[in-house]
C-alpha positions as CSV (number, residue, x, y, z in Angstrom):
1,M,-13.5,12.8,-88.1
2,T,-12.0,9.3,-88.3
3,E,-8.4,8.4,-88.4
4,K,-6.8,5.0,-89.0
5,L,-3.5,3.8,-87.5
6,E,-1.7,0.7,-88.6
7,F,1.1,-0.9,-86.5
8,S,3.7,-3.1,-88.0
9,D,4.6,-5.3,-85.1
10,P,1.8,-7.6,-83.8
11,Q,3.5,-8.3,-80.5
12,N,4.1,-4.6,-79.7
13,F,0.6,-3.8,-80.8
14,Q,-0.8,-6.4,-78.4
15,T,1.2,-4.7,-75.6
16,L,-0.2,-1.3,-76.7
17,A,-3.8,-2.6,-76.8
18,G,-3.4,-4.5,-73.5
19,K,-5.1,-7.7,-72.4
20,R,-8.7,-7.7,-73.6
21,N,-8.0,-4.3,-75.0
22,D,-7.7,-2.8,-71.5
23,N,-5.4,0.0,-72.6
24,I,-7.6,1.0,-75.5
25,N,-10.6,1.0,-73.3
26,E,-8.7,3.1,-70.7
27,L,-7.9,5.6,-73.4
28,T,-11.6,5.9,-74.5
29,R,-12.5,6.2,-70.8
30,V,-10.1,9.2,-70.4
31,L,-11.1,10.7,-73.7
32,R,-14.8,10.3,-73.4
33,G,-15.6,11.7,-76.8
34,V,-13.4,9.3,-78.7
35,E,-14.4,5.8,-80.1
36,I,-11.6,3.4,-81.0
37,N,-12.2,0.1,-82.9
38,S,-9.5,-2.4,-83.7
39,R,-9.2,-4.9,-86.5
40,G,-6.0,-6.9,-86.6
41,T,-3.2,-4.3,-86.0
42,V,-5.3,-1.4,-87.3
43,L,-7.0,1.1,-85.1
44,S,-9.9,3.3,-86.2
45,I,-10.3,6.4,-84.1
46,S,-13.5,8.5,-84.4
47,G,-14.6,11.7,-82.7
48,E,-14.0,15.4,-82.6
49,K,-10.9,16.5,-84.4
50,E,-9.0,17.7,-81.4
51,E,-9.7,14.6,-79.4
52,V,-8.9,12.3,-82.3
53,E,-5.5,14.0,-82.8
54,L,-4.7,13.7,-79.1
55,A,-5.6,10.0,-79.1
56,K,-3.5,9.4,-82.2
57,G,-0.5,11.2,-80.6
58,V,-0.8,9.2,-77.4
59,L,-1.0,5.9,-79.3
60,I,1.9,6.6,-81.7
61,Q,4.2,7.7,-78.9
62,L,3.3,4.9,-76.5
63,Y,3.9,2.4,-79.4
64,S,7.3,3.9,-79.9
65,L,8.0,3.5,-76.2
66,I,7.0,-0.1,-76.3
67,S,9.3,-0.7,-79.3
68,E,12.2,0.5,-77.1
69,G,11.3,-2.1,-74.4
70,Y,9.2,0.1,-72.1
71,P,6.8,-2.0,-70.0
72,L,3.5,-0.2,-70.5
73,Y,1.1,0.0,-67.6
74,R,-2.5,0.9,-67.9
75,T,-2.0,3.9,-65.6
76,D,0.5,5.3,-68.2
77,I,-2.5,5.9,-70.5
78,D,-3.9,8.6,-68.2
79,H,-0.4,10.1,-67.6
80,A,0.3,10.3,-71.4
81,V,-3.0,12.0,-72.1
82,R,-2.4,14.6,-69.4
83,I,1.1,15.3,-70.7
84,L,0.1,15.7,-74.4
85,K,-3.0,17.6,-73.5
86,A,-0.9,20.2,-71.7
87,N,1.8,20.2,-74.4
88,S,1.1,18.5,-77.7
89,R,4.8,18.8,-78.5
90,A,6.0,16.9,-75.4
91,K,8.1,13.8,-76.0
92,L,6.9,10.9,-73.8
93,K,10.3,9.2,-74.3
94,D,12.1,12.0,-72.6
95,I,9.8,11.6,-69.6
96,F,8.9,7.9,-69.3
97,L,12.4,6.5,-70.2
98,D,14.1,8.6,-67.5
99,A,14.5,5.6,-65.2
100,V,15.5,6.3,-61.6
101,Y,15.7,2.9,-59.9
102,V,14.5,-0.6,-60.5
103,T,12.5,-2.1,-57.6
104,A,12.8,-5.7,-56.3
105,G,10.0,-6.6,-58.6
106,R,12.0,-5.1,-61.5
107,R,9.4,-2.4,-62.1
108,V,11.0,0.8,-63.4
109,I,10.5,4.0,-61.4
110,S,10.2,6.9,-63.8
111,P,8.5,10.2,-64.0
112,K,4.9,10.3,-65.1
113,S,4.5,14.0,-65.8
114,S,6.6,17.0,-67.0
115,A,6.7,18.3,-63.5
116,Q,8.0,15.0,-62.2
117,K,10.7,15.0,-64.9
118,A,11.8,18.5,-63.9
119,Y,11.8,17.5,-60.2
120,I,14.1,14.5,-60.9
121,E,16.4,16.6,-62.9
122,A,16.5,19.2,-60.2
123,I,17.4,16.6,-57.6
124,R,20.2,15.4,-59.8
125,N,21.6,18.9,-60.3
126,Y,21.0,20.8,-57.1
127,D,22.0,20.0,-53.5
128,C,18.8,21.5,-52.0
129,V,15.4,20.9,-53.7
130,F,11.9,21.8,-52.5
131,G,9.0,19.8,-53.9
132,I,5.7,21.6,-53.2
133,G,2.3,20.3,-54.3
134,P,-0.8,18.3,-53.4
135,A,-1.0,14.7,-52.2
136,G,-0.4,12.0,-54.8
137,T,2.1,13.9,-57.0
138,G,5.0,11.6,-56.2
139,K,7.1,14.2,-54.3
140,T,8.2,11.9,-51.5
141,F,8.2,8.7,-53.6
142,L,10.5,10.1,-56.3
143,A,12.8,11.7,-53.7
144,M,13.1,8.3,-52.0
145,A,13.9,6.6,-55.3
146,M,16.6,9.1,-56.0
147,A,18.0,8.6,-52.5
148,V,18.1,4.8,-52.9
149,A,19.7,5.2,-56.3
150,A,22.4,7.5,-54.8
151,L,23.1,5.0,-52.0
152,V,23.4,2.1,-54.5
153,K,25.8,4.1,-56.7
154,K,27.8,5.0,-53.5
155,E,27.2,8.7,-54.1
156,V,26.2,9.0,-50.5
157,K,27.0,6.9,-47.4
158,R,23.5,7.1,-45.8
159,I,19.9,8.1,-46.2
160,I,18.1,10.1,-43.5
161,L,14.3,10.4,-43.7
162,A,12.7,12.9,-41.3
163,R,9.2,14.1,-40.6
164,P,7.7,16.5,-38.1
165,A,5.5,14.9,-35.5
166,V,3.3,17.9,-35.4
167,E,0.3,16.3,-33.6
168,A,2.6,15.7,-30.6
169,G,4.3,19.1,-30.9
170,E,7.6,17.3,-31.2
171,K,7.2,16.5,-27.5
172,L,6.5,12.8,-27.5
173,G,6.8,12.0,-23.8
174,F,3.1,11.9,-23.0
175,L,2.4,9.2,-25.6
176,P,2.3,5.5,-24.4
177,G,5.1,3.0,-25.2
178,D,8.8,3.3,-25.8
179,L,10.4,5.9,-28.1
180,S,10.0,3.7,-31.2
181,E,6.3,3.2,-30.5
182,K,5.8,6.9,-29.9
183,V,7.2,8.1,-33.2
184,N,6.3,5.2,-35.5
185,P,2.8,6.5,-36.4
186,Y,4.4,9.6,-37.8
187,L,7.1,7.8,-39.7
188,R,5.1,4.9,-41.1
189,P,4.6,6.5,-44.6
190,L,8.3,6.8,-45.0
191,Y,8.8,3.2,-44.2
192,D,6.1,2.3,-46.6
193,A,7.7,4.2,-49.5
194,L,11.1,2.7,-48.6
195,H,9.8,-0.8,-48.7
196,T,8.7,-0.4,-52.3
197,M,12.3,0.4,-53.3
198,M,13.9,-2.7,-51.8
199,P,13.1,-6.0,-50.1
200,F,11.9,-5.6,-46.5
201,E,14.8,-7.7,-45.1
202,K,17.4,-5.6,-46.9
203,A,15.8,-2.3,-45.7
204,A,15.6,-3.7,-42.1
205,K,19.4,-4.5,-42.2
206,L,20.3,-1.0,-43.6
207,I,18.1,0.6,-40.9
208,E,19.7,-1.6,-38.2
209,S,23.2,-0.6,-39.3
210,G,22.3,3.1,-39.5
211,T,22.8,3.3,-43.2
212,I,19.2,4.3,-43.5
213,E,17.8,6.4,-40.6
214,V,14.1,7.2,-40.2
215,A,13.5,9.8,-37.4
216,P,11.3,12.6,-36.3
217,L,12.6,16.1,-37.2
218,A,13.4,16.9,-33.6
219,F,16.3,14.4,-33.7
220,M,18.1,16.4,-36.3
221,R,19.0,19.2,-33.9
222,G,22.7,19.7,-33.2
223,R,23.8,17.3,-36.0
224,T,25.9,17.9,-39.1
225,L,24.9,15.5,-41.9
226,D,27.9,14.8,-44.2
227,D,27.8,12.3,-47.1
228,S,24.0,12.0,-46.7
229,F,20.8,12.1,-48.8
230,V,18.3,13.8,-46.4
231,I,14.6,13.9,-47.1
232,L,12.2,16.1,-45.0
233,D,8.6,15.0,-45.6
234,E,5.4,16.8,-44.7
235,A,7.5,20.0,-44.3
236,Q,4.4,22.2,-44.3
237,N,4.1,21.2,-40.7
238,T,7.5,22.6,-39.6
239,T,7.7,25.9,-37.8
240,R,10.1,28.5,-39.1
241,D,12.7,27.7,-36.5
242,Q,12.5,24.0,-37.3
243,M,12.9,24.6,-41.0
244,K,16.0,26.8,-40.4
245,M,17.4,24.1,-38.1
246,F,16.9,21.4,-40.7
247,L,18.4,23.4,-43.6
248,T,21.5,24.3,-41.6
249,R,22.2,20.6,-40.8
250,L,23.4,20.0,-44.4
251,G,27.0,18.9,-44.5
252,F,29.6,18.3,-47.2
253,D,28.7,16.0,-50.1
254,S,25.1,15.9,-49.0
255,K,21.8,16.5,-50.7
256,A,18.5,17.6,-49.1
257,V,15.0,17.3,-50.6
258,I,12.1,19.0,-48.7
259,T,8.6,18.0,-49.6
260,G,5.2,19.3,-48.5
261,D,1.7,20.5,-49.4
262,I,1.0,24.0,-48.2
263,T,-2.7,23.5,-48.5
264,Q,-2.6,20.9,-45.7
265,I,-0.9,22.8,-42.8
266,D,-1.7,21.4,-39.4
267,L,0.3,23.6,-37.1
268,P,-1.5,24.8,-34.0
269,G,-2.4,28.3,-33.2
270,G,-2.1,29.7,-36.7
271,Q,1.7,29.5,-36.8
272,R,3.4,30.3,-40.1
273,S,4.6,27.2,-41.8
274,G,8.3,26.8,-42.2
275,L,7.8,25.6,-45.7
276,V,5.9,28.7,-46.8
277,D,8.4,30.9,-45.0
278,A,11.4,29.1,-46.7
279,R,9.8,29.6,-50.1
280,D,9.7,33.3,-49.5
281,V,13.1,33.7,-47.8
282,L,15.1,31.4,-50.1
283,K,13.5,32.1,-53.5
284,D,16.5,34.3,-54.7
285,I,19.2,31.7,-53.9
286,K,20.2,30.3,-57.3
287,T,21.6,27.1,-55.9
288,I,18.3,26.1,-54.3
289,K,15.6,24.8,-56.6
290,F,11.8,25.0,-56.0
291,C,9.6,22.6,-57.9
292,S,5.9,23.0,-58.0
293,F,3.3,20.3,-58.6
294,T,-0.5,20.8,-59.3
295,R,-3.5,18.5,-59.4
296,H,-2.5,17.6,-63.0
297,D,0.5,15.7,-61.6
298,V,-1.5,13.5,-59.3
299,V,-0.5,9.9,-60.0
300,R,-2.7,8.1,-57.5
301,H,-6.2,6.8,-58.2
302,P,-8.0,9.1,-60.6
303,L,-10.5,9.9,-57.8
304,V,-7.7,11.7,-55.9
305,Q,-7.6,14.4,-58.5
306,E,-11.3,14.8,-58.4
307,I,-11.2,15.1,-54.6
308,I,-8.5,17.8,-54.9
309,D,-10.6,19.7,-57.4
310,A,-13.6,19.6,-55.1
311,Y,-11.7,21.1,-52.2
312,E,-10.1,23.7,-54.4
313,R,-13.6,24.8,-55.6
314,R,-14.7,25.1,-52.0
315,D,-11.5,26.9,-50.9
316,P,-10.1,29.2,-53.7
317,A,-7.6,30.6,-51.3
318,S,-6.1,27.2,-50.8
319,K,-5.7,26.8,-54.6
320,K,-4.1,30.2,-54.9
321,A,-1.5,29.3,-52.2
322,A,-0.8,26.0,-53.9
323,E,-0.1,27.5,-57.3
324,K,1.9,30.5,-56.0
325,P,5.3,30.2,-57.8
326,G,8.4,29.7,-55.8
């Protein structure tokens, strides 16, 4: 079948199409059975009925977003297709316009899937949230954005970012260098995410003043964390005792987000992951929210999703563990 779409605003249409029709070409790349031709501000969409209807829905909703000032990126095409493919009634406005924070480059950080939208809402509404799913689904990045937003709004007084240094067994003494040099390899991904939220100099000053703290999980022991937004990353590599220790650090007016991928557990000796254990132990506590992500929520390079698919095909048990509901 063939459908035609005509758009009233030439400038918004140009944004929709992209430079050299990059966005239209991306849509035909994602929906391989669809052909789209443009003439002026009219698009002609040809292909199988289901695919044509999907392409039509994507284009209409993205054009509506642009009309409200949304700065469309080419990567949004793939996200929009995934969302509407999973749920044809989904409203992209409800997802893409849920801005969390604006970076130094004035790029809006917003959810790119229904699961990311639910995750952001959970962080807003719950004091303890678990984000569990594969690499590239935005678990840590969005938690970091929410933490920075909370700090800017003065909802918390500090941000604490923690990770288990599992390769060193949390005993870092045998590594060369001073303490900073010993733990930095494990904390680097947290610094990288932080520096996308704010200029390097500002982040450095906040770290120097203690307003933002990046530390290995072992440093949380014995502390009570009031007025804080605390993120525990790579939580699949915590032991059960470490997870219990971390969760009991939470103080008044604080929020904790715990992220991890239970298909990538690196604990030695077959130890049970603290993240897996917490999911089982805490699942009936109504004031704790568990959010699950799947390969469909991957927002990195499209190749990442294909890599995840390949590993899941080889290891079905891993896929079953990842998709087990909280």
